C-alpha positions in Angstrom: 38.0 -11.6 35.3 35.5 -11.8 32.0 37.0 -8.5 31.0 40.6 -9.2 31.2 39.8 -12.5 29.0 38.5 -10.1 27.0 41.6 -7.9 26.3 43.8 -10.7 25.8 41.6 -11.9 22.6 38.7 -14.3 24.2 41.0 -17.1 25.8 44.2 -16.8 28.3 46.9 -19.6 30.0 46.8 -19.7 33.8 50.5 -17.3 34.0 48.7 -14.6 31.8 45.8 -14.4 34.3 47.9 -14.5 37.2 49.6 -11.3 36.1 46.7 -9.1 37.2 44.7 -11.4 39.1 45.5 -13.3 42.7 43.8 -17.3 42.7 41.0 -16.7 44.5 39.7 -14.4 42.3 40.3 -16.7 39.5 38.5 -19.5 41.2 35.6 -17.3 42.3 35.2 -16.7 38.7 35.2 -19.9 37.5 32.5 -21.0 40.4 30.3 -17.9 39.4 30.3 -19.2 35.4 31.7 -15.9 34.4 35.0 -18.1 32.8 35.7 -21.8 32.0 38.1 -23.7 31.7 38.2 -24.9 28.3 41.5 -27.3 29.2 44.2 -27.8 31.6 45.5 -24.3 32.3 43.5 -22.4 29.3 40.7 -20.3 30.7 37.8 -18.9 27.9 35.3 -16.0 28.1 31.7 -17.9 28.5 30.6 -16.8 25.3 31.9 -19.1 23.4 29.6 -21.9 24.7 26.7 -19.8 24.8 27.0 -19.2 21.0 27.1 -22.8 20.2 24.2 -22.9 22.0 22.5 -19.8 19.9 23.8 -21.5 16.7 22.5 -25.0 17.6 19.3 -23.6 18.2 19.2 -21.7 14.7 20.1 -25.1 13.4 23.3 -23.3 11.8 27.1 -23.7 11.8 29.4 -21.3 14.3 31.3 -19.3 12.0 33.8 -16.9 11.1 35.1 -15.1 14.6 32.5 -17.3 16.6 34.0 -20.6 15.3 37.7 -18.8 15.7 37.1 -18.4 19.7 35.5 -21.3 19.5 39.0 -23.7 18.2 40.6 -21.2 21.2 42.2 -18.9 19.2 42.6 -15.1 20.2 41.1 -12.5 18.3 40.9 -8.8 18.1 37.8 -8.2 19.6 35.6 -11.3 21.1 32.4 -10.9 19.3 28.7 -11.3 21.7 27.0 -11.6 18.6 27.3 -15.4 17.3 28.5 -15.6 13.7 27.2 -18.4 12.2 26.9 -19.6 8.2 23.7 -21.7 6.8 23.3 -23.3 3.6 22.3 -21.3 0.6 18.7 -20.6 0.0 17.7 -21.5 3.8 15.1 -19.1 5.2 15.6 -17.6 8.7 12.7 -16.0 10.4 13.4 -12.6 11.8 13.2 -14.0 15.0 15.3 -16.9 14.7 18.6 -14.2 13.6 18.1 -12.6 17.3 21.3 -12.7 18.3 23.0 -14.0 15.3 25.2 -12.4 12.3 24.4 -14.6 9.6 26.0 -16.1 6.6 24.8 -18.1 3.5 27.4 -20.1 1.7 27.5 -23.9 1.0 28.3 -26.7 3.7 29.8 -29.9 3.3 27.0 -32.7 5.3 30.6 -33.2 8.0 30.6 -29.3 8.7 26.9 -29.0 9.3 26.8 -32.4 11.6 30.3 -31.0 13.6 28.5 -27.6 14.5 31.4 -25.1 13.7 33.5 -25.0 10.7 37.2 -26.4 10.4 40.3 -24.5 11.4 41.2 -23.5 7.9 37.5 -22.1 6.5 37.2 -20.5 9.8 40.9 -18.6 8.6 39.6 -18.2 5.1 36.2 -17.1 5.8 37.1 -14.6 8.7 40.3 -12.9 5.9 37.2 -12.8 3.5 35.0 -10.1 5.1 36.8 -8.5 8.1 38.9 -5.8 8.3 42.5 -6.3 7.7 44.3 -6.3 11.3 41.1 -8.4 12.8 41.4 -10.9 9.9 45.2 -11.0 10.7 45.0 -11.5 14.3 42.8 -14.4 13.6 45.3 -16.0 11.2 48.1 -15.7 13.1 46.4 -17.5 15.9 45.8 -20.1 13.8 49.2 -20.6 12.4 50.5 -20.5 16.5 47.9 -22.8 17.6 49.3 -25.3 14.9 45.4 -26.0 13.7 46.5 -24.3 10.3 50.1 -24.0 8.5 51.3 -21.3 6.4 51.6 -23.1 3.3 48.1 -24.7 3.5 46.5 -21.5 3.8 48.5 -19.9 0.9 47.5 -22.9 -1.0 44.0 -22.4 0.2 43.9 -18.7 -0.3 45.3 -19.0 -3.9 42.3 -21.0 -5.3 39.5 -18.8 -3.4 37.3 -17.3 -6.2 35.0 -14.4 -5.5 34.2 -11.8 -3.2 37.1 -10.9 -0.7 39.3 -13.3 -2.4 42.1 -10.7 -2.9 41.8 -9.9 0.9 42.2 -13.4 2.0 45.3 -13.8 -0.3 47.0 -10.6 1.5 45.8 -12.0 5.2 47.9 -15.4 4.1 50.5 -13.6 2.8 51.9 -12.0 6.0 50.0 -14.4 8.5 53.0 -15.0 11.3 52.7 -17.5 13.8 55.4 -15.6 15.7 52.9 -12.8 16.7 52.7 -13.2 20.2 48.9 -12.0 20.5 46.3 -10.1 18.9 47.7 -6.8 20.2 50.7 -7.5 17.9 48.9 -8.6 14.9 46.7 -5.4 14.6 49.8 -3.5 15.3 51.7 -5.0 12.3 48.5 -4.8 10.2 48.3 -1.0 10.6 52.0 -0.9 10.5 52.1 -2.8 6.8 49.3 -0.3 5.8 51.5 2.1 5.9 54.1 0.5 4.1 56.2 -1.0 7.2 57.3 -4.7 7.0 57.9 -5.6 10.4 59.6 -9.1 11.8 57.9 -10.3 14.5 60.0 -10.9 17.9 63.0 -9.9 15.9 66.0 -10.8 17.7 68.6 -7.9 17.6 72.3 -8.7 17.9 74.9 -6.7 17.7 78.3 -6.4 19.3 77.2 -5.5 23.0 73.9 -5.8 21.8 71.1 -8.3 22.3 68.1 -7.8 22.5 64.2 -9.3 21.1 61.4 -6.2 20.4 57.9 -7.5 19.1 58.1 -6.1 16.3 60.9 -4.6 14.1 63.4 -3.7 11.0 66.9 -4.2 10.8 67.1 -2.3 7.6 65.1 0.6 9.0 67.3 -0.3 12.4 63.5 0.5 14.0 61.8 -1.1 17.0 58.0 -1.3 17.3 56.9 -2.5 20.9 53.3 -3.2 22.1 52.8 -2.4 25.7 50.2 -4.1 27.0 48.9 -3.4 30.6 50.6 -6.4 32.2 53.9 -5.1 30.4 55.6 -3.9 33.9 54.6 -6.4 36.7 57.5 -5.6 38.8 59.9 -2.7 39.4 62.8 -4.9 38.4 60.7 -5.8 34.8 60.2 -2.2 34.4 64.2 -1.5 35.1 65.0 -4.7 32.9 62.9 -2.8 29.9 63.9 0.5 30.3 67.4 -0.5 30.1 66.9 -2.4 26.9 65.5 0.3 25.0 68.3 2.9 26.2 71.0 0.1 24.7 68.9 0.2 21.6 69.0 3.9 21.7 72.6 4.1 22.2 73.3 1.5 19.0 71.4 3.6 17.1 68.1 2.1 17.2 64.8 4.1 16.9 62.0 2.5 18.8 58.4 3.5 18.9 56.2 2.0 21.6 52.3 1.9 21.3 49.4 1.2 24.2 47.0 -1.0 24.1 44.4 1.2 23.6 46.3 3.9 20.9 46.3 0.4 19.0 43.3 -1.1 19.0 40.6 1.9 19.4 42.9 4.6 18.2 44.3 3.1 14.9 44.3 6.5 12.9 46.6 8.2 15.8 49.0 4.9 16.0 49.2 4.9 11.9 50.0 8.8 11.9 52.6 8.2 14.3 54.1 5.4 12.4 54.1 7.6 9.2 55.3 10.4 11.1 58.7 8.5 11.9 59.2 8.0 8.5 58.4 11.4 7.4 61.0 12.6 10.2 63.8 10.3 9.4 63.6 11.3 5.5 64.2 15.2 6.6 60.2 15.8 6.4 57.9 17.5 8.4 54.9 15.6 9.7 51.4 16.3 9.5 49.5 17.3 12.9 48.3 14.6 14.9 44.6 13.5 14.1 42.5 14.1 17.3 42.0 11.1 19.4 38.5 9.9 19.7 36.5 9.2 23.0 37.3 5.6 24.3 35.2 3.3 23.7 34.0 -0.5 24.4 34.7 -2.8 21.4 31.9 -3.3 18.4 29.0 -5.7 20.5 27.5 -6.7 17.0 24.2 -7.0 15.6 21.7 -8.4 12.5 24.7 -8.6 9.0 24.1 -11.2 6.3 26.7 -11.9 3.4 25.6 -14.1 0.7 28.9 -15.6 -0.6 
C-alpha cells in the first residue's frame, strides 16, 4: 500500500487506491499505520508526519520536497530524508542533521512559527534546486491543487535573483494545472528538453474523431501517452483504449506510449524515443537506442546543504 502511494506521488484519493487494492487492504494499512488519512478520501504516506517530527526536533522548517508532500501535492519521488530550511548563520551539529537535507535561507517569523514553508515559496524553492522534471511535477501539482496560481508563480519567479532563479522562471513558464499527475509532468518535461511543446489533456476533435490524450501537439499530429500500471483495469477498458489509438492512426496521428518505469527511471531512453520520432518523420535515420539501465529504487536522500 505504501509503495503504491509512492508510485502515485505520495498521496492518492480513494478511487486511485481502489484500482489496485481491495477495501480490506486499505483498512488494514490504515490500522497498521502504513498510510495515513490526510483528509476525507485522501491518503498519504506516513513519511509526511515523520518528517514533520524530524524537522521539529531540529527546530527547523519543513521545506522543498518535504513541504510539497506536507501540502498534499504529488511529487516525482517521495523523499525519505526530511528537507528543511534554517535561518542563515545558524549552526546545526552533525548529529542534529541526521535524516535531514538542510538548506540555509532567510525565513520570516511567521513561517518559522508555522513549521512549513508556504505554498508559493515551496514551489520556488523546489524550482531553484531540483532537476527540471522534478520541479515541474511539484509546480504542476501546486497549480492543480489551487494553492498557487500560474500568475502568482510567474510573477514571483520574475522577481527572483541569484542561484536557481533562471531555472525557477523556466518552471514557472511551463507549469500547467492540466497535468494529471507527476508521471505526465515528468514525461512533458523530457519532451520539452527535446524541443516538443505538448499540451496536457489535449482534446482532439476532427470530423468523425474525438479523443483526449495525455499529451499532444496538433501541429505535429502527435499523441504521447503516459501508461500507468493502473491504465487497463478491465477488458472493456483495454478494448476502448485500443480502439482510440487505432482511430488516431486512421486519422493520421502518430502515437507514442511510455510506461511509468521508462519515464521515471530510463529518461535517456525516453528522450531518445521522442527525438528519434522527429528524425524519422523528417526522413532521417535515428541513432541506436541507449542501453536501458537495470531497474532501481528511487533515490533515498542523504545529507545535503545549499546556502542561498
